[in-house]
N, C-alpha and C positions, 0 to 999 in steps of 0.2 A: 761533419756537423759542428757548427761553431758553438762553443760553450760560452755564451755571453756572460753567464754568472761568474766565470773565471777571470773576467777582465775588470779589475778594480777601477774606480773613478780616477785614481791617481794616474792611470795610464792613458786616459782619454785625450788630454791635450795633444800628446805626441802622436797618438793614433789618428786623431782627426787631421793633424797637419800632414802626416805621411800618406794618408789614404788617397787613392785616385778619386777624382770627383769631376762633376760637370757643373758649369755655371750657366744658368738659363735666364737670368734676369740681371743684366749688366748694361746700363746705358753708357756707351763708350764716351760720350761727351762728359759724363759724370765721373770719368776716371782721370780727367784733366787736372793734374796736380798744380798748385800755385807756382811751383818752380818752372814747370813747362809753360804755363800761361805767360809768365814774364819773359821766358826765352822766345816764345813765338811772337809776343807783342813787339819785342825788340827787332826780331827778324823781319816783321811785316810792317813796322812803323805804326803800330796801333797804340793809341794813348789809353792808359787804364786809369780808373778813378782811385786807385790805391797806390801809395808811394813805394811799397815794397811787398815782398812775399809775406812777411809777418802781419802786416796790416790787412792783407787780403784774407789770410787764414783766420784772423781774429773776427772777420765779418761773418764767418760760418756759424752764426748763432741763430737758428731758425725757430720760428714759433708755429709754423704750419707749412703745408706744401707750397703755398703761393710765395711765401717769403724766401723759401729755398729756390723756387723757379726764377725769381727775379735776379738773383746773383748767378744762378746757373747759366742763364742766357747771356749775361754780361761776360762771363768767362769764355763762352763760346765765340765771342766776337773776334778773338785772335786767330781763328781758324779760317784761312783764306785760300790756301794752295793745296794741291794734292799731297805734297810732302808733309804739310801740317797734319792732315788726317792720318797719314801713314805713321808719323812720329807718335801721335797720340795713341793709336791702337797698338803700336809696337811696345810702347812703355807699359801698357796694360798686359800684353802677352808675356813680357818678361816677369812681371809680378805673378801672373797666372801660373807660369812654369814653376816659380818658387813655391807656390801653393799646391803643387801637384794636380793642377787642373788639366784634364786630358780632353775635355770637350767644352767649348765656349760658344754660345749663341748670342751675338752682340746686337743690341738695339742701337739704332741710330735715327736721328731726327732731321731729315732733309730740310724741312720748313724753317728750322732754326737758322739754316745757312742760306737757303734761297732768298729769304727775306732780306739778307744783307748783300744779295747780288752774286752769291757763290753758286755756280752751276752744279746741278745734281750729279753730273758725271764726275766732277772733281772729288766730291764727297765719296761716292761709291768706289771709284777706282783706287783712291788712296787707302781706304779701309780694306778693300779686297786684297790689295797687294800685301798688306800686313797679315791678313789671314793666310795667304799662300806661304809667306815666309814663316809664320808660326807653325804651319804643318811641316815644312821641310827642315827647319832648324830646331824647333822645340818639340816636335811631335804632338802638337796640340791640334786636334780637329776643330775647325772654326768655321762658322757661317754667319751671315748678316740677316737681321730682321728689320725691315723698314717700318718706322712708327709714324702714325699720323698724330698731330697735335690736336687734342680734343677741344681746346678752347677756340680753335678756328673752325670754319664752316666745312660741311661735307663737300661743297664745291671745290674748296681749296685742297681737300684731301684727294679728290679726283684729279685735280691738276698735278698734284705731287706724284700720284701714281703714273699718270701719263708721261711725265718727265723722266720717271725711273724705268719705264718699260724697255727702252733700248738696252738696259743693263739687267734685264729680267734674269739672266742666268747667273748673276752675281749676288742675288739675295734669295733666301728660301721662304720668307714669310713676311707678314705684316702684323703690326701691333697698334695699340692705342694708348697714348700716355699724355702727360701734362695734367692740368687742373681737373680733378674728378668732379668736385662739387658743381652741380648745375649743368653738367654735360653728360647726360646718360648715354649708354652704349647705342641705343636705338637711333640716335642722331646720325650714326654712320652705317646704317643698315645697308644702303645701296652700294656703297663703295666696298664694304666687306663681301657682299654677294659677288661683286665683280672680281675681287681678288680670289674668291673661292673658284670661280670659273677659270681663272688663270692657273689654278693648281698650286696656289700659295698656301703655306701653313698660316693659321689664324690664331692670334693670341690677343689679350686685352687686359689692361689694368682695371681692376674692379674690386670693391670691398676693402679699400684701404681707408680713405676718408669717406667715400661714398657708402651707401647702405647695402645690405644683402641683396636688395632688389636689382642693383646694378650687376651683381654676379649672375643672377638669373637671366637678366636681359642679355648679357654678354654671351651666355650659353644658348638661349632660345632665339634671339634676334640676330646676333652676329655669327652664331655657330662656331664659337672659338673652341680650340682644342685644349688650351691651357688658360688658367686665370693667374694673372700677375698680382701678387699680394693676396687678396681674398681673406684676410684675417677676420673681417667682420662677419663672415659667413656663419660663425658660431651663434650669432643672434637669431638665426632662423633654423630650427631643428629639421624642418622638412628639406631645406636646402642642404644641410649637412648630410642627411641621409642620402640624398641624390648624389652629392659629390663623392661620397664613399662608394656608393653602388656603381657609379659610372667611372670610377677611378680618374676623376678630373684632377690634373696636377695643380697645385698651388705653389707658386714661386715666392716663398716668404723671405722677407728681408729685415731681420731683427734690428740691426743698428740703425737702419733707415727709419724703422717704426719708432725708435726711441728719439732720434734726432728731430723727427717731425711731430713728436708729441702724440702719437697714436697710443702708446703705452708710457707710463711714467718712468719705468726703468726695465731692464731685462728680466728682473725677478718677477715682474708682472706680465711677461709676454705669454701669449696663449698657445705657443707651439706644443707644449705637452698635451693640451686638450685637443688640438688638431690631430695629433698622432693617436691619442686614445680613441678618437672618433673614427679611426681607420682611414683618414684622409691621406692622399698622396702629396704630402708637404715636403719641401726641401728648402735649404738655405742658400741665399745669394747675397751679393753685396750692393746691388741697385746702383748707387752713385758713390762709389767708395772714397773718392777724393774729398767729397763734401760731408760724408756721414761717419768718417772716422775709422774705416777699416775695410779691408778686402775680404775675400771669401773665408780664408782661415781665421781671420779676426772674428768674423761673425760666428763661425762654428765654435771656436774655443771659448769666446766670451759668453755665448748663449748657454753652452753646456755647463760652464762654471757657475753661472747665475741661477740655474735651475737644477737643484739637486735631485729632483725626481727623474731627470733624464740620465740614462746610463748607456752602456755599450750597445744594447739592443736598439735603442732609439738612434744612436749615432750611426749604426749600420743602416738603419731604415732610411734616414734622410739622405745618406750618400747613395744608397741603391735607388731611391726614388728619383734622384737627379739623373741617373742614367736611363731609367725607365721612361722618364718624361721627355727625353731629348729627341730631336728630330733627326734620327739616324736609323739605318737598317737594323733589324732585330739582331743579326749576328754580331754587329759592332757593339751593341748594348751588352750582349751576353759576354763578349770578350772582356769588357771593362768590369762587369759584375763578377766574373771569375777572378780577376785580379783582386777585387775587393774582398771576395770570399777567402782567397789565399792569405791575404794580410791578416784579416780578423781571426782566421783559423790558427795562424801561427802565433799570434799574440795570446789567444785564449789557451793555447797549449803550453805556453812558456811559463 
């Protein structure tokens, strides 16, 4: 039995860093650091609007989701060849290994690349090869989740799905991302129904900038298994009760929320209220190259900023990440056992 009260807050940063964990909300294009953007631009002969790495990084001052997306899509313009996608994902996996991530479910946006004439197969093969190498060399279990861009039409989403189907065995699910405002989940009802028929896992961004009703629509219309973000769910008590009752996971991204002005700073983040309400919330990095931190940065900084969070909540968000992952139950339990052993040892020391 873990004695949570025996673990002082001073031990939390080190414990959070060392603990095994899963990351379930990471846009792989959002892990593209400025240094790699410039390296790939040079390799592929792509002209950038910024003279150097420092100028590009200085442009990462966002006022909302759309201002971030504008520069995000510009950064992705350097990705042209299979090797580019491999290099991007492998750079993420090396950081993930340093953060003790043992499971990663990577979002990727084919439409960001097909719009530039890059074949879907190039994207998927490059990313999949990095996943395979992460498993063999870093012992990170990794899979891909294909995301539809919600600011585009459902017809374009269907075309994206069709182009990806020859590689169906190389991705495990579909998601919905990009601009939330004005693009409700029900816009994609038919394509998600088709994906369900194909046996794909279903997730969707909802309740970040959009209202709680978008969370409800994602559940009722799209039939998703996980909600990405979902922090605005607290505005609707009936929805909160449902999320708790049905154990619907929320993949919360604190540094992203701050960078995109969802909350003024981490001390105002609603993670404690989400956990107090019994919700299956966990922490993730979202677009770490743009939002100032990878998964351990999100964990350590959030717990430091919120004194009401202690060892019990640290254990809960880490355990939730495994429970919400798309892997067999025995695999989840093996990771949870590792987590239990670590917390038990620290609580007894």
